[in-house]
Z-matrix of the N, CA and C atoms (Angstrom, degrees):
N
C 1 1.494
C 2 1.581 1 108.60
N 3 1.305 2 115.48 1 150.55
C 4 1.459 3 123.54 2 179.77
C 5 1.529 4 108.35 3 -66.87
N 6 1.331 5 114.36 4 147.33
C 7 1.408 6 116.99 5 173.40
C 8 1.510 7 111.68 6 -75.52
N 9 1.329 8 115.90 7 158.33
C 10 1.483 9 119.58 8 -177.32
C 11 1.581 10 106.29 9 -119.34
N 12 1.316 11 116.27 10 133.56
C 13 1.418 12 117.76 11 179.70
C 14 1.481 13 109.57 12 -100.69
N 15 1.291 14 120.51 13 139.89
C 16 1.434 15 126.22 14 176.26
C 17 1.446 16 108.68 15 -100.01
N 18 1.391 17 115.93 16 132.29
C 19 1.530 18 122.21 17 -174.79
C 20 1.629 19 104.09 18 -99.86
N 21 1.238 20 118.66 19 2.69
C 22 1.468 21 117.09 20 178.00
C 23 1.619 22 109.28 21 -136.46
N 24 1.278 23 114.90 22 151.40
C 25 1.473 24 115.94 23 -178.33
C 26 1.534 25 113.29 24 -66.56
N 27 1.294 26 111.48 25 142.64
C 28 1.542 27 115.78 26 178.55
C 29 1.569 28 108.42 27 -67.51
N 30 1.234 29 113.67 28 141.11
C 31 1.526 30 118.29 29 178.45
C 32 1.514 31 104.08 30 -84.67
N 33 1.302 32 117.63 31 108.87
C 34 1.456 33 122.79 32 176.44
C 35 1.473 34 110.26 33 -95.26
N 36 1.295 35 116.81 34 118.69
C 37 1.448 36 123.00 35 -178.29
C 38 1.468 37 114.53 36 -69.77
N 39 1.361 38 116.85 37 153.76
C 40 1.468 39 115.14 38 179.21
C 41 1.558 40 112.60 39 -67.27
N 42 1.351 41 116.61 40 -9.92
C 43 1.417 42 120.47 41 -178.57
C 44 1.576 43 109.96 42 -72.65
N 45 1.425 44 114.61 43 -13.93
C 46 1.509 45 115.37 44 173.87
C 47 1.480 46 110.69 45 -66.92
N 48 1.270 47 123.14 46 128.21
C 49 1.380 48 122.99 47 -175.31
C 50 1.452 49 116.39 48 -165.01
N 51 1.438 50 119.58 49 -154.72
C 52 1.439 51 123.18 50 -172.70
C 53 1.526 52 110.34 51 -78.76
N 54 1.327 53 117.21 52 166.51
C 55 1.460 54 121.50 53 -177.69
C 56 1.573 55 110.63 54 -53.74
N 57 1.336 56 112.89 55 169.30
C 58 1.395 57 124.26 56 179.43
C 59 1.582 58 110.63 57 -61.26
N 60 1.378 59 120.20 58 140.00
C 61 1.385 60 124.35 59 177.39
C 62 1.524 61 104.40 60 -110.86
N 63 1.407 62 115.73 61 -148.43
C 64 1.447 63 118.49 62 -178.21
C 65 1.496 64 114.89 63 -58.48
N 66 1.371 65 115.49 64 -21.04
C 67 1.411 66 121.06 65 -174.45
C 68 1.486 67 111.53 66 -71.89
N 69 1.345 68 120.06 67 -6.66
C 70 1.529 69 120.73 68 -170.44
C 71 1.422 70 111.45 69 -59.90
N 72 1.403 71 125.09 70 -20.21
C 73 1.432 72 123.85 71 -179.79
C 74 1.544 73 109.98 72 -103.42
N 75 1.323 74 118.57 73 8.61
C 76 1.429 75 124.08 74 177.20
C 77 1.558 76 111.09 75 -85.71
N 78 1.327 77 115.07 76 81.18
C 79 1.537 78 117.63 77 179.77
C 80 1.513 79 105.61 78 -119.52
N 81 1.419 80 118.92 79 48.78
C 82 1.404 81 119.60 80 178.46
C 83 1.536 82 115.20 81 -67.31
N 84 1.287 83 117.80 82 -25.56
C 85 1.441 84 126.24 83 172.86
C 86 1.541 85 109.58 84 -118.08
N 87 1.291 86 111.05 85 163.27
C 88 1.482 87 117.69 86 -171.33
C 89 1.550 88 111.81 87 -121.76
N 90 1.342 89 114.84 88 173.08
C 91 1.490 90 121.09 89 175.79
C 92 1.545 91 105.90 90 -62.40
N 93 1.320 92 119.56 91 -41.86
C 94 1.524 93 121.19 92 165.01
C 95 1.397 94 104.56 93 -87.67
N 96 1.357 95 116.53 94 114.31
C 97 1.482 96 120.52 95 173.39
C 98 1.542 97 110.41 96 106.73
N 99 1.320 98 119.91 97 1.17
C 100 1.435 99 118.78 98 175.83
C 101 1.434 100 109.37 99 117.28
N 102 1.330 101 113.50 100 -162.40
C 103 1.522 102 120.70 101 178.60
C 104 1.521 103 114.13 102 106.15
N 105 1.290 104 120.20 103 69.06
C 106 1.456 105 123.35 104 179.12
C 107 1.512 106 109.32 105 -69.45
N 108 1.315 107 114.00 106 134.97
C 109 1.486 108 120.63 107 -176.82
C 110 1.517 109 105.25 108 -77.74
N 111 1.347 110 117.00 109 149.34
C 112 1.417 111 125.44 110 174.77
C 113 1.647 112 107.50 111 -58.82
N 114 1.359 113 112.77 112 141.99
C 115 1.441 114 117.61 113 -179.51
C 116 1.653 115 102.39 114 -60.78
N 117 1.306 116 110.48 115 128.96
C 118 1.452 117 118.11 116 176.13
C 119 1.478 118 118.86 117 81.04
N 120 1.362 119 114.08 118 19.05
C 121 1.416 120 117.99 119 -178.44
C 122 1.532 121 118.32 120 -80.03
N 123 1.341 122 114.99 121 -29.94
C 124 1.532 123 119.35 122 -174.46
C 125 1.492 124 110.72 123 -131.96
N 126 1.360 125 117.42 124 83.94
C 127 1.435 126 121.87 125 -174.11
C 128 1.558 127 115.17 126 -69.79
N 129 1.339 128 112.63 127 -7.85
C 130 1.481 129 116.03 128 -174.21
C 131 1.509 130 108.54 129 -100.05
N 132 1.383 131 120.72 130 -8.92
C 133 1.420 132 122.09 131 -171.95
C 134 1.559 133 111.24 132 -80.24
N 135 1.371 134 115.04 133 137.81
C 136 1.489 135 120.87 134 177.88
C 137 1.471 136 106.57 135 -123.35
N 138 1.371 137 114.90 136 155.68
C 139 1.448 138 123.78 137 168.67
C 140 1.451 139 110.06 138 -115.05
N 141 1.333 140 113.63 139 122.24
C 142 1.516 141 121.61 140 177.69
C 143 1.512 142 107.80 141 -92.72
N 144 1.398 143 116.41 142 121.25
C 145 1.423 144 122.22 143 -172.37
C 146 1.531 145 111.11 144 -125.63
N 147 1.260 146 113.10 145 155.67
C 148 1.496 147 122.45 146 177.14
C 149 1.489 148 109.93 147 -68.40
N 150 1.345 149 120.35 148 134.21
C 151 1.479 150 120.13 149 -171.19
C 152 1.529 151 111.23 150 -66.69
N 153 1.360 152 116.40 151 -27.79
C 154 1.542 153 118.42 152 -175.98
C 155 1.470 154 110.89 153 -78.52
N 156 1.357 155 118.12 154 -59.61
C 157 1.516 156 119.90 155 -173.31
C 158 1.472 157 114.78 156 -103.80
N 159 1.360 158 116.12 157 6.28
C 160 1.527 159 124.15 158 179.25
C 161 1.532 160 111.46 159 54.68
N 162 1.301 161 115.20 160 23.10
C 163 1.507 162 118.50 161 178.49
C 164 1.539 163 109.47 162 -73.65
N 165 1.352 164 113.19 163 130.33
C 166 1.440 165 119.65 164 179.34
C 167 1.564 166 108.54 165 -65.78
N 168 1.430 167 115.44 166 136.01
C 169 1.473 168 116.04 167 -179.06
C 170 1.570 169 109.01 168 -130.05
N 171 1.365 170 116.75 169 -15.82
C 172 1.406 171 116.60 170 -174.14
C 173 1.632 172 107.55 171 -168.78
N 174 1.233 173 113.09 172 156.16
C 175 1.494 174 124.34 173 177.06
C 176 1.476 175 113.17 174 -96.37
N 177 1.318 176 119.31 175 169.07
C 178 1.430 177 124.86 176 173.23
C 179 1.469 178 109.39 177 -165.31
N 180 1.308 179 119.67 178 -178.02
C 181 1.465 180 125.43 179 -178.82
C 182 1.543 181 109.11 180 -144.26
N 183 1.354 182 116.92 181 136.82
C 184 1.401 183 127.30 182 177.98
C 185 1.502 184 111.69 183 -72.52
N 186 1.244 185 118.85 184 121.56
C 187 1.516 186 120.61 185 178.32
C 188 1.458 187 111.42 186 -111.88
N 189 1.368 188 118.47 187 -17.95
C 190 1.478 189 125.04 188 172.10
C 191 1.463 190 109.31 189 -161.90
N 192 1.310 191 116.62 190 -175.87
C 193 1.438 192 116.92 191 -178.50
C 194 1.442 193 117.85 192 -75.77
N 195 1.440 194 114.10 193 -7.83
C 196 1.422 195 121.25 194 176.42
C 197 1.531 196 116.63 195 -116.74
N 198 1.284 197 114.82 196 -10.26
C 199 1.534 198 116.82 197 -168.43
C 200 1.562 199 111.16 198 -129.56
N 201 1.331 200 110.39 199 137.10
C 202 1.461 201 119.43 200 171.79
C 203 1.540 202 112.10 201 -117.96
N 204 1.376 203 118.04 202 130.93
C 205 1.451 204 119.28 203 179.02
C 206 1.610 205 105.77 204 -88.19
N 207 1.284 206 113.13 205 138.54
C 208 1.475 207 123.66 206 -169.61
C 209 1.474 208 111.59 207 -158.32
N 210 1.415 209 114.87 208 159.51
C 211 1.493 210 117.65 209 -171.44
C 212 1.506 211 111.06 210 -93.06
N 213 1.313 212 116.37 211 166.03
C 214 1.462 213 122.72 212 170.36
C 215 1.532 214 109.81 213 -115.85
N 216 1.333 215 120.47 214 -158.26
C 217 1.383 216 126.10 215 178.41
C 218 1.437 217 121.07 216 -105.75
N 219 1.315 218 115.41 217 14.34
C 220 1.444 219 120.01 218 179.10
C 221 1.545 220 108.06 219 -113.76
N 222 1.383 221 110.22 220 123.32
C 223 1.477 222 114.82 221 -170.97
C 224 1.496 223 117.38 222 -70.67
N 225 1.391 224 114.49 223 -18.05
C 226 1.491 225 113.67 224 -178.23
C 227 1.494 226 108.35 225 -93.07
N 228 1.228 227 119.16 226 -33.36
C 229 1.574 228 121.42 227 174.81
C 230 1.548 229 109.11 228 -121.74
N 231 1.323 230 113.52 229 63.74
C 232 1.474 231 120.55 230 -167.18
C 233 1.458 232 108.19 231 -89.70
N 234 1.348 233 116.52 232 73.93
C 235 1.504 234 117.90 233 -174.37
C 236 1.634 235 102.52 234 -158.55
N 237 1.365 236 107.77 235 145.42
C 238 1.453 237 116.22 236 175.98
C 239 1.534 238 107.31 237 -148.08
N 240 1.303 239 116.96 238 162.44
C 241 1.470 240 125.42 239 171.30
C 242 1.488 241 110.27 240 -115.11
N 243 1.261 242 115.94 241 135.56
C 244 1.587 243 121.32 242 176.03
C 245 1.502 244 106.12 243 -113.72
N 246 1.321 245 115.11 244 125.07
C 247 1.418 246 124.53 245 171.03
C 248 1.469 247 111.99 246 -90.45
N 249 1.355 248 122.88 247 122.81
C 250 1.418 249 125.27 248 -176.20
C 251 1.486 250 110.47 249 -81.75
N 252 1.328 251 114.63 250 151.43
C 253 1.489 252 118.78 251 174.04
C 254 1.538 253 104.20 252 -78.69
N 255 1.385 254 114.82 253 124.37
C 256 1.455 255 115.51 254 -176.01
C 257 1.561 256 108.15 255 84.23
N 258 1.291 257 114.84 256 -144.54
C 259 1.426 258 120.57 257 177.20
C 260 1.553 259 111.37 258 -146.73
N 261 1.347 260 111.24 259 160.05
C 262 1.534 261 117.24 260 -178.08
C 263 1.515 262 106.03 261 -89.07
N 264 1.377 263 118.69 262 130.69
C 265 1.411 264 120.26 263 -179.16
C 266 1.566 265 106.31 264 -87.97
N 267 1.300 266 118.29 265 127.70
C 268 1.474 267 122.75 266 177.44
C 269 1.453 268 113.60 267 -87.75
N 270 1.273 269 119.03 268 143.67
C 271 1.405 270 129.83 269 171.76
C 272 1.476 271 112.10 270 -157.67
N 273 1.343 272 123.01 271 -171.16
C 274 1.444 273 123.66 272 -175.61
C 275 1.540 274 108.89 273 -66.58
N 276 1.282 275 122.10 274 -7.66
C 277 1.401 276 124.85 275 -178.02
C 278 1.554 277 113.97 276 -106.50
N 279 1.292 278 115.26 277 -16.41
C 280 1.474 279 121.33 278 -177.75
C 281 1.517 280 108.90 279 -137.69
N 282 1.382 281 113.25 280 118.52
C 283 1.452 282 118.58 281 -177.45
C 284 1.532 283 111.47 282 -143.69
N 285 1.305 284 119.80 283 157.93
C 286 1.478 285 119.08 284 178.88
C 287 1.536 286 109.99 285 -84.43
N 288 1.303 287 117.21 286 156.98
C 289 1.490 288 120.36 287 171.43
C 290 1.479 289 113.44 288 -97.32
N 291 1.372 290 119.56 289 145.61
C 292 1.452 291 118.42 290 176.62
C 293 1.546 292 110.91 291 -86.25
N 294 1.287 293 121.69 292 153.52
C 295 1.340 294 124.09 293 -174.38
C 296 1.546 295 116.60 294 -101.46
N 297 1.261 296 116.73 295 144.01
C 298 1.431 297 121.86 296 -174.98
C 299 1.566 298 107.10 297 -66.51
N 300 1.423 299 112.89 298 143.33
C 301 1.454 300 115.01 299 179.34
C 302 1.524 301 113.80 300 -118.53
N 303 1.394 302 114.93 301 12.93
C 304 1.401 303 124.73 302 178.52
C 305 1.576 304 110.26 303 -146.50
N 306 1.353 305 112.16 304 151.56
C 307 1.453 306 114.96 305 -179.73
C 308 1.541 307 111.67 306 -65.25
N 309 1.378 308 112.41 307 150.82
C 310 1.452 309 117.16 308 -175.39
C 311 1.520 310 105.85 309 -85.80
N 312 1.320 311 118.33 310 133.38
C 313 1.521 312 119.63 311 176.78
C 314 1.540 313 105.11 312 -83.18
N 315 1.318 314 113.51 313 171.95
C 316 1.527 315 121.47 314 173.74
C 317 1.572 316 106.37 315 -68.56
N 318 1.310 317 112.54 316 164.97
C 319 1.417 318 126.46 317 174.29
C 320 1.551 319 112.79 318 51.48
N 321 1.329 320 111.77 319 46.33
C 322 1.495 321 120.64 320 174.66
C 323 1.524 322 106.75 321 -112.13
N 324 1.357 323 114.82 322 134.43
C 325 1.513 324 121.66 323 179.63
C 326 1.468 325 106.72 324 -79.17
N 327 1.311 326 112.09 325 129.18
C 328 1.458 327 121.85 326 178.65
C 329 1.457 328 110.69 327 -129.43
N 330 1.345 329 117.99 328 168.25
C 331 1.482 330 122.77 329 174.82
C 332 1.580 331 112.48 330 -126.30
N 333 1.212 332 116.46 331 131.85
C 334 1.519 333 117.44 332 173.80
C 335 1.446 334 109.18 333 -114.15
N 336 1.303 335 121.08 334 134.99
C 337 1.444 336 125.52 335 171.35
C 338 1.544 337 113.15 336 -121.80
N 339 1.323 338 115.01 337 156.52
C 340 1.427 339 117.37 338 -179.33
C 341 1.528 340 114.66 339 167.11
N 342 1.278 341 117.65 340 175.25
C 343 1.537 342 124.52 341 179.01
C 344 1.433 343 112.43 342 -108.86
N 345 1.398 344 117.91 343 23.96
C 346 1.395 345 118.17 344 179.32
C 347 1.606 346 113.95 345 -66.65
N 348 1.276 347 111.57 346 169.24
C 349 1.482 348 117.93 347 -177.13
C 350 1.546 349 108.65 348 -58.61
N 351 1.377 350 114.98 349 140.00
C 352 1.435 351 122.13 350 178.98
C 353 1.526 352 114.98 351 -95.99
N 354 1.364 353 114.44 352 4.27
C 355 1.497 354 121.50 353 177.69
C 356 1.495 355 108.79 354 -155.65
N 357 1.332 356 113.74 355 156.66
C 358 1.504 357 119.04 356 -178.09
C 359 1.521 358 105.64 357 -158.73
N 360 1.412 359 115.43 358 136.83
C 361 1.410 360 126.81 359 15.49
C 362 1.504 361 113.98 360 -92.17
N 363 1.436 362 118.11 361 -7.15
C 364 1.421 363 121.78 362 171.49
C 365 1.552 364 108.92 363 -76.98
N 366 1.198 365 119.38 364 92.82
C 367 1.472 366 126.87 365 -172.66
C 368 1.489 367 113.18 366 -71.03
N 369 1.335 368 115.86 367 126.02
C 370 1.475 369 125.59 368 -179.40
C 371 1.468 370 104.52 369 -123.85
N 372 1.326 371 115.98 370 119.14
C 373 1.571 372 121.80 371 -177.20
C 374 1.524 373 103.73 372 -96.30
N 375 1.253 374 117.98 373 121.40
C 376 1.541 375 122.67 374 179.44
C 377 1.541 376 110.13 375 -75.59
N 378 1.266 377 113.33 376 150.20
C 379 1.465 378 117.57 377 171.04
C 380 1.558 379 112.52 378 -83.31
N 381 1.359 380 114.05 379 -35.54
C 382 1.446 381 121.95 380 -178.08
C 383 1.599 382 107.60 381 -89.11
N 384 1.368 383 112.19 382 141.33
C 385 1.509 384 116.16 383 173.24
C 386 1.488 385 111.28 384 -55.83
N 387 1.305 386 122.11 385 140.25
C 388 1.361 387 127.25 386 -177.50
C 389 1.580 388 108.39 387 -113.80
N 390 1.391 389 115.96 388 156.62
C 391 1.453 390 117.73 389 -178.62
C 392 1.492 391 104.44 390 -149.92
N 393 1.477 392 110.83 391 154.22
C 394 1.457 393 118.37 392 172.95
C 395 1.546 394 111.33 393 -152.79
N 396 1.293 395 112.28 394 149.35
C 397 1.500 396 115.95 395 176.19
C 398 1.550 397 108.08 396 -87.97
N 399 1.345 398 116.14 397 129.77
C 400 1.387 399 118.99 398 -178.87
C 401 1.533 400 107.08 399 -131.81
N 402 1.417 401 114.88 400 147.57
C 403 1.411 402 123.65 401 -177.18
C 404 1.560 403 110.25 402 -98.36
N 405 1.246 404 116.21 403 134.41
C 406 1.521 405 118.59 404 175.80
C 407 1.517 406 110.52 405 -75.88
N 408 1.266 407 113.91 406 158.44
C 409 1.538 408 123.24 407 170.43
C 410 1.437 409 106.47 408 -134.93
N 411 1.315 410 115.53 409 161.02
C 412 1.513 411 123.87 410 -177.84
C 413 1.532 412 107.82 411 -71.94
N 414 1.352 413 115.41 412 158.48
C 415 1.416 414 120.39 413 172.66
C 416 1.539 415 113.75 414 -57.87
N 417 1.272 416 118.85 415 -40.83
C 418 1.453 417 123.07 416 175.21
C 419 1.534 418 111.93 417 -58.18
N 420 1.344 419 118.51 418 -48.32
C 421 1.362 420 124.98 419 178.06
C 422 1.504 421 113.62 420 -61.52
N 423 1.331 422 114.48 421 -37.52
C 424 1.573 423 122.93 422 173.33
C 425 1.445 424 110.83 423 -65.55
N 426 1.277 425 123.45 424 -45.37
C 427 1.481 426 126.28 425 179.34
C 428 1.459 427 110.95 426 -65.88
N 429 1.342 428 118.56 427 -36.53
C 430 1.469 429 119.13 428 -179.76
C 431 1.526 430 110.61 429 -71.67
N 432 1.248 431 114.41 430 -28.88
C 433 1.552 432 122.25 431 -179.49
C 434 1.479 433 108.43 432 -78.47
N 435 1.290 434 121.91 433 -27.16
C 436 1.555 435 127.44 434 -177.63
C 437 1.468 436 111.07 435 -126.69
N 438 1.327 437 120.44 436 62.13
C 439 1.464 438 122.22 437 -178.62
C 440 1.586 439 107.98 438 -62.91
N 441 1.376 440 109.10 439 133.66
C 442 1.442 441 113.61 440 175.89
C 443 1.565 442 114.11 441 92.14
N 444 1.344 443 118.88 442 -13.55
C 445 1.418 444 122.32 443 177.10
C 446 1.557 445 110.86 444 -88.37
N 447 1.338 446 112.91 445 155.66
C 448 1.503 447 118.87 446 -176.13
C 449 1.531 448 109.09 447 -75.38
N 450 1.300 449 120.52 448 97.67
C 451 1.451 450 122.17 449 178.53
C 452 1.562 451 106.56 450 -122.89
N 453 1.335 452 115.88 451 130.15
C 454 1.398 453 124.35 452 -174.70
C 455 1.529 454 111.24 453 -125.37
N 456 1.345 455 111.99 454 162.77
C 457 1.483 456 116.97 455 175.96
C 458 1.539 457 111.21 456 -62.67
N 459 1.272 458 118.14 457 -15.25
C 460 1.473 459 122.55 458 178.04
C 461 1.546 460 111.80 459 -77.01
N 462 1.340 461 118.90 460 -3.17
C 463 1.457 462 126.12 461 178.76
C 464 1.454 463 116.24 462 -95.83
N 465 1.311 464 116.23 463 156.56
C 466 1.451 465 126.83 464 167.77
C 467 1.567 466 104.30 465 -120.77
N 468 1.293 467 117.38 466 139.05
C 469 1.459 468 121.95 467 -179.17
C 470 1.577 469 112.05 468 -123.61
N 471 1.356 470 114.15 469 142.12
C 472 1.426 471 117.52 470 176.49
C 473 1.588 472 105.43 471 -131.51
N 474 1.362 473 109.77 472 149.75
C 475 1.491 474 115.71 473 176.22
C 476 1.494 475 109.02 474 -151.40
N 477 1.310 476 119.15 475 126.81
C 478 1.458 477 124.14 476 171.36
C 479 1.518 478 106.38 477 -108.74
N 480 1.280 479 118.65 478 -103.33
C 481 1.492 480 127.17 479 175.81
C 482 1.507 481 110.05 480 -142.62
N 483 1.247 482 112.75 481 170.88
C 484 1.505 483 118.63 482 -178.33
C 485 1.565 484 107.22 483 -57.37
N 486 1.366 485 115.16 484 141.43
C 487 1.453 486 119.37 485 -178.79
C 488 1.483 487 115.81 486 90.61
N 489 1.445 488 118.61 487 -2.62
C 490 1.428 489 121.02 488 -178.58
C 491 1.490 490 106.73 489 -136.69
N 492 1.485 491 111.25 490 116.24
C 493 1.486 492 117.20 491 178.35
C 494 1.494 493 107.99 492 167.46
N 495 1.383 494 110.17 493 -169.72
C 496 1.486 495 120.66 494 -176.87
C 497 1.549 496 107.73 495 -87.25
N 498 1.325 497 110.05 496 167.06
C 499 1.467 498 118.41 497 -176.62
C 500 1.545 499 110.30 498 -150.56
N 501 1.268 500 120.61 499 -175.13
C 502 1.446 501 126.60 500 -179.84
C 503 1.535 502 109.59 501 -58.17
N 504 1.281 503 117.56 502 131.58
C 505 1.471 504 122.88 503 -178.43
C 506 1.550 505 113.12 504 97.74
N 507 1.403 506 113.82 505 -16.54
C 508 1.461 507 113.51 506 176.00
C 509 1.501 508 109.63 507 -83.23
N 510 1.292 509 120.38 508 -6.91
C 511 1.579 510 118.80 509 -173.73
C 512 1.472 511 108.23 510 -60.75
N 513 1.278 512 114.55 511 141.54
C 514 1.471 513 123.95 512 -179.72
C 515 1.508 514 113.96 513 89.29
N 516 1.371 515 112.55 514 -13.32
C 517 1.491 516 116.91 515 -175.49
C 518 1.575 517 113.45 516 -72.87
N 519 1.321 518 117.93 517 164.29
C 520 1.420 519 118.93 518 -170.80
C 521 1.622 520 111.32 519 -99.46
N 522 1.360 521 106.24 520 137.33
C 523 1.489 522 116.47 521 173.76
C 524 1.578 523 103.91 522 -103.87
N 525 1.305 524 113.29 523 128.22
C 526 1.514 525 118.60 524 -171.07
C 527 1.514 526 110.39 525 -128.16
N 528 1.301 527 113.84 526 133.43
C 529 1.442 528 119.93 527 -179.75
C 530 1.558 529 107.68 528 -68.10
N 531 1.262 530 118.79 529 126.01
C 532 1.581 531 124.44 530 -169.81
C 533 1.597 532 107.15 531 -73.84
N 534 1.338 533 119.93 532 -20.36
C 535 1.374 534 125.44 533 -178.31
C 536 1.543 535 115.40 534 -82.63
N 537 1.289 536 117.16 535 -45.46
C 538 1.447 537 117.07 536 -174.26
C 539 1.610 538 105.91 537 -121.02
N 540 1.267 539 119.21 538 12.43
C 541 1.446 540 118.78 539 175.16
C 542 1.443 541 120.90 540 56.61
N 543 1.299 542 118.17 541 23.36
C 544 1.471 543 124.11 542 -179.30
C 545 1.591 544 112.14 543 -102.22
N 546 1.364 545 115.06 544 141.20
C 547 1.391 546 114.22 545 -178.87
C 548 1.507 547 110.73 546 -77.12
N 549 1.396 548 114.93 547 129.24
C 550 1.506 549 118.36 548 -172.10
C 551 1.519 550 109.46 549 -111.52
N 552 1.424 551 115.65 550 -17.24
C 553 1.490 552 117.32 551 -179.38
C 554 1.448 553 117.61 552 -156.80
N 555 1.220 554 115.88 553 168.80
C 556 1.503 555 123.66 554 179.49
C 557 1.441 556 109.17 555 -129.86
N 558 1.392 557 117.31 556 127.52
C 559 1.444 558 119.92 557 -173.19
C 560 1.530 559 108.68 558 -56.89
N 561 1.364 560 118.03 559 127.91
C 562 1.424 561 122.91 560 -178.66
C 563 1.509 562 112.47 561 -116.11
N 564 1.361 563 118.42 562 -67.02
C 565 1.436 564 118.27 563 179.66
C 566 1.519 565 109.90 564 -157.92
N 567 1.264 566 115.83 565 172.10
C 568 1.555 567 124.17 566 176.66
C 569 1.483 568 110.77 567 -174.74
N 570 1.257 569 113.11 568 178.96
C 571 1.487 570 117.97 569 174.95
C 572 1.449 571 110.94 570 -91.53
N 573 1.269 572 119.60 571 111.38
C 574 1.540 573 122.11 572 -163.97
C 575 1.490 574 107.00 573 -76.31
N 576 1.362 575 109.20 574 139.53
C 577 1.468 576 130.29 575 -14.83
C 578 1.506 577 106.51 576 -131.37
N 579 1.323 578 120.00 577 125.38
C 580 1.408 579 120.76 578 177.77
C 581 1.562 580 115.31 579 62.21
N 582 1.309 581 116.45 580 40.40
C 583 1.437 582 123.52 581 -171.38
C 584 1.546 583 114.96 582 -88.29
N 585 1.389 584 112.33 583 2.88
C 586 1.443 585 117.28 584 -175.65
C 587 1.518 586 114.23 585 99.51
N 588 1.335 587 115.93 586 3.52
C 589 1.467 588 121.00 587 174.59
C 590 1.550 589 110.41 588 -102.54
N 591 1.294 590 117.28 589 159.54
C 592 1.416 591 117.19 590 178.55
C 593 1.551 592 117.36 591 -61.47
N 594 1.319 593 115.76 592 148.73
C 595 1.473 594 120.84 593 167.83
C 596 1.480 595 107.96 594 -94.14
N 597 1.347 596 116.35 595 142.77
C 598 1.452 597 125.60 596 -177.99
C 599 1.453 598 114.14 597 -105.98
N 600 1.328 599 117.74 598 130.29
C 601 1.410 600 125.19 599 177.41
C 602 1.506 601 109.19 600 -123.42
N 603 1.343 602 114.46 601 149.14
C 604 1.494 603 121.22 602 166.57
C 605 1.442 604 113.14 603 -73.08
N 606 1.383 605 121.63 604 126.15
C 607 1.478 606 123.04 605 -179.78
C 608 1.489 607 112.01 606 -67.82
N 609 1.280 608 119.45 607 122.43
C 610 1.380 609 123.84 608 179.19
C 611 1.521 610 111.53 609 -73.47
N 612 1.235 611 116.29 610 -35.23
C 613 1.518 612 123.08 611 -178.94
C 614 1.569 613 107.26 612 -62.47
N 615 1.368 614 113.30 613 -41.94
C 616 1.462 615 113.84 614 -173.54
C 617 1.583 616 107.51 615 -65.16
N 618 1.298 617 119.66 616 -30.25
C 619 1.510 618 120.41 617 -176.04
C 620 1.512 619 112.93 618 -106.63
N 621 1.318 620 117.10 619 15.08
C 622 1.451 621 120.10 620 -174.23
C 623 1.574 622 108.18 621 -63.40
N 624 1.276 623 122.56 622 -45.42
C 625 1.450 624 123.67 623 -178.74
C 626 1.564 625 109.96 624 -57.61
N 627 1.361 626 113.75 625 -45.22
C 628 1.462 627 118.52 626 178.58
C 629 1.466 628 115.26 627 -62.70
N 630 1.329 629 115.98 628 -38.37
C 631 1.475 630 125.60 629 178.61
C 632 1.583 631 105.87 630 -60.15
N 633 1.368 632 113.79 631 -48.73
C 634 1.489 633 114.55 632 -177.20
C 635 1.544 634 113.82 633 -71.58
N 636 1.340 635 113.82 634 -32.68
C 637 1.487 636 114.09 635 178.03
C 638 1.582 637 109.99 636 -66.24
N 639 1.352 638 114.12 637 -44.10
C 640 1.523 639 111.91 638 -177.61
C 641 1.554 640 115.69 639 -72.79
N 642 1.308 641 109.62 640 -35.69
C 643 1.648 642 112.39 641 -171.58
C 644 1.490 643 109.74 642 -97.01
N 645 1.356 644 119.74 643 -20.66
C 646 1.405 645 119.69 644 179.99
C 647 1.573 646 108.55 645 77.47
N 648 1.271 647 120.99 646 12.48
C 649 1.472 648 123.05 647 -177.64
C 650 1.508 649 109.36 648 -62.70
C-alpha cells in the first residue's frame, strides 16, 4: 500500500511514557469496563485525532522517529503507515516499539492499549489510556469461533471472556507480546464489543518486510 503523509503533528497523549513497572500485572479492569493504564506504561502509543475538534478516532504505534503504524479499511490487508511531518522527538516518555519477527502462537499473554470505548452500546470514551491483558488463540480456533467470517493467515486473534476486549476507537492500536515487548498485532475488527467472540488483529510479523521496505526502519 502507498504511504500516507500527515500534514499535522500527531497528538501524543501524556499517557505516552516509560516502560511498564510493577503495575504491569494490574489488569483488574479492562478496555471494556475501565482500566486506566499506569502513567508511563506505553511509550509507543499514539492517539490520532481530528484536526478540528481534537477528538480521538484511532490508535497507532511509533515505530521510528518518522513513522507510525496504523490500520486501513480493508480487513484482509488492514495495515497502513503514516509518515509524520517533521520527526518525533524521543525521550523517556516517547519511544518506538520493536516489531515481531515470528508468528504468534496460541495461549500467549499480550497487552492491548487504547482510548476505545469502555462500554457498549452506550459508548463512553475515556480520557485516560486504557489497557487489558489478552490471550492469543490460534487461527484455527479463531475460525471455529467465527464461522463464516473473513479470517486469514494474516490475522492474529485473541479471546478472553465476555466483557473483556477491544471496542470502537481501539482500531489501529498495538497488541504487544508481554514477554518480549514486541508488537504482534494491530487492532482490525471484531464483533462489538467484548461479546465473548475473538478480537481480530493484523499480524505485524506477516507485514514486517513490507513495513521495513516502505519506512526504511
